[in-house]
N, C-alpha and C positions, 0 to 999 in steps of 0.2 A: 265194859262193853263199848265197842267202837261206835262213836256217834257219826251219823251222816253229816256231811258238810254242805252248807248252803251258802252261795254267794247271793247277795241282794244289792240292787241299785236303789236309789231313793231311800236310803236307810234313815235319813233325817226327816223325811216327810211323815205325816200323821200315820198312814197305814203301814209303811215300811218300818218305822220306829216301834209301832205297837206290836207288829209281828215279831220283831227282834226281841223285845222285852218279854213277850209272852212265851217264846219258845227257845230262848237262848240256852236254857238248861237241857232241853230235849235234843237239840242239834248243836253242832258247831256252826254258828252263823257269822259270816264275814261281810261287813258292809264295804262295798266298793267305795273308796274314799275320794275319788276324783270326779270331775264333770265328764259325762259320757260322750260329749262331742269331741273330746281330745282322743282321737282314734289311736294315735301312736302310743300314748300313755297307757291306754287300755290294753293294747297288744303287749306292751312291755310288762305291765303289771301281772298279766296272766302267766308269764314264764315261770315254770316250776310249781304253779298252783295245782292243788289236787282238791276236787270237790265233786259232789254227786248231783246237786241240783242248782239251778240258777233262776231266781225270781226277779223279774224286771218291773219294779214299782215306779222307777223314775219317769216323770213326765211333766210337761206343762199342763196345768189344769184348765178347765173351761173358763174360770175367772181370769186366767192369765193369757187368754187367746187374742187379745187386741193386737199383739205383735205377731202377725201371721208368719213372718220369716223366721222368727225365733222359735215359734211353736213347731213349725215344720222341721227345723233343724234338730230339735230335741226329740220330738215325738215320732218322727218318721225317719229322716236321714240317718241320725245317730243310732237309732234302734236297729235299723236294718243293717247298718255297717257293723254294729256290735255282734249281731247274730252271725254274719258272714265270717267275722274274725274267730268267733267261737267254733264255727264249723271247720275252719282251716286248721285250728290248733289240735284237733283230735285228742282232747284231754282224756286220759285214761279214767274210766269209771264215771265219767260225766254222762248222766242218763236222761235228764229232763230239764227243759226250759219252759217256764211258765210266764206268759205275757199277761200283764194286768191291763185288761181293756176296760170298756165302759158301756153302760146301757145306752149311751148317746150314739152308738153305731146304728141303733134301730130307728131313731126318729120318734115322732109322736104316735100314739095309738090310744084309742078308747077301749081297747080290749087288752086282756092280760097277754103279755108278750112271751112267746116261747122261743127257744133257740132256733127253731126252723123258720121263723119269720124273716122275710127279706129285709136286709139292712139298707136303710135309707136315711143316713144322718142329715140333720138340718143345720148343723153348725160346723165350723172348721175343726173344732176339737174332736167331734165325733168322726169327721172325715179323716182326721189324722190317725185315729185308732183303727178305723176300717182299712186304711192303706197298709198298716202293718199286719193286720189280720189277713188281708188278701195275700200279702207276701208269704206269710207262714203257711197258709192253706195251699198255695201254689208250689212252694219249695219243700214242704215237709218231707216228701219222699227222698229228697236229695240231701237232707240233713242227717248226720250220723246219730243225733240224739232225738228223743221224742219231744214234741212240743204241745203245750196246752194253751187255751185262750179262756181267761176268766172275765166275763162281762159283769162288772160290779155296778150295782145300782147305788142310790144315795146312801152314803156312809154317815153314821152319826157316832159321836163319842164325847167323853167328858172334856177333852182338850182340843176341840175342833177350832181351826183357824178361820179368820175372816175370808170371805170368798165362797163360803158354803152357806146353805140356806139357813140353818139353825142360828149360828152366830150373827149372820147378817140381819135376820129378822129381830133378834134380841136387840141389836144396836138400833135398828129402825124404830122399833116400838118405844124405845127410850126417848126418841126425838119427835115422832109424828103421831097424829091422831087418826090418820087414814092410811090404809095399806092397799095398794093396787096389785093387780096381776096375780092373785092368790087363789082364785076359784078354779082350781085344777088339781088333779090327783097325782101323787107321787108314791114311790115305794122306798121306805127308809129301812135300813138294816144296820144293826149295831156292829161296831168295829170288832167286838169279840167274835161275833158270828162270822164275819168276813175272814178273820184270821183263822178260825177253826176250819172254815171251808177251804182256804188256801192250803193249810196243812194236809187236809185229806186229799186234795188234788195232787199234791207233791207225792204223798205216800203211795197213791194209786197210779201215779204217772198218767193221769187222765188226759186223753188226747182230743176229745170232742170239745167244741166251744160250749161253754156252760154259763148260765146266769147265776150270779151270787146275789140273791135278793131275798127279802122276807116272805115274798109270795102274797103280801097284803098291800092294800092301798089306803091312803088317807088324803082327804082334801086338805090343801095347804091352809085354808081358813081354820080348820080344826087344829092343825099343827100350831098355828099362830096362837090360838086360844089357849092351848096347853102351855105354851111358853109365857104368854101374858099372865096367866093365872099363877105360874110359878114365880115370875120375877117382878111383876109390876101391879097387876090388877087395875090397869088403865081401862078407860072407856075408849074402844077403838072401833072405827068404821071400816068395813071391808068392802072393797069393790067387788060387785057380784057378776061382772062381765065374765063369761065362761072362757076359760083358757084351754090349753091342750095338755094331754095326759101322757105319762110314762110310768108304767108299773109292770112288774115281771112275774113270770111263773117260775117257781123253784122246784117243780116236780122232779126234774132230773137231779138236782142237788140232793133232794130228799132220798131219791132212789139209790144214790151211791153212798148214803150214810149220814148226812147231816139232818137230824130229825127234829131238833128243838131250836127255836129262835126266840129271842127276846121280843116282846110286843113292841109295836111302833111307839106307843105312848111311853113305855119304859125306856126305849132307846132315846127318845127326844128329851125326856126328863133328866137323863144322866149328864146333859151338857152343863158345864160350869163356866160362869163368866170369869 
């Protein structure tokens, strides 16, 4: 049977690499091997390529947002240029482009966030994702392929890198006896559930912006306690000053077919140092 062909950027990142390893037997998945800001190389690399789907994982993360110029180049300028190049190529049988966005486009909320909520990012990372979303929403009718926008909430997994909450807290608890800025709620989703959701969006060529979230929330103090109990069993003091929340609704995701999710506790506990 002919396998559908998928091009992915960011194939060496946590999510892109996990998706590749999980579904490389179900699809022919090709990792784009170069930096996306090299437009000429991308244009040349596409010559003669045949594929059905394109998933854009590559991005500077929130923890890498100190260099605003570099973040804008990768997350905004290069991404939009790449989409324009794809549109000009008119590649036969190319059907769907999926943009991996972020919950950070919404900003904070003390209520469960639905896709219809007004986007109001409060950091440059979220703003960079929103700019590409705005471009896709505005230009989608002039693109010859369908486009999707997946707003991913906090991803967890066994091999998560520093710069994410779980590994950063484990490192911090190893060194300190008090942790600040954790009395706030977040939505964690296991990387397997994210990958399954992305697979479904591709197969359905789903075009509406959609949350990829567990649909649950946990106070970060409780998340820290789970990690401390697993790795250290230290006596730790938590700052109780109330912070701001981000947690999502996954009603739409469930409606289109993703029914089961690992619990937040299970997702957090799978992390390995």
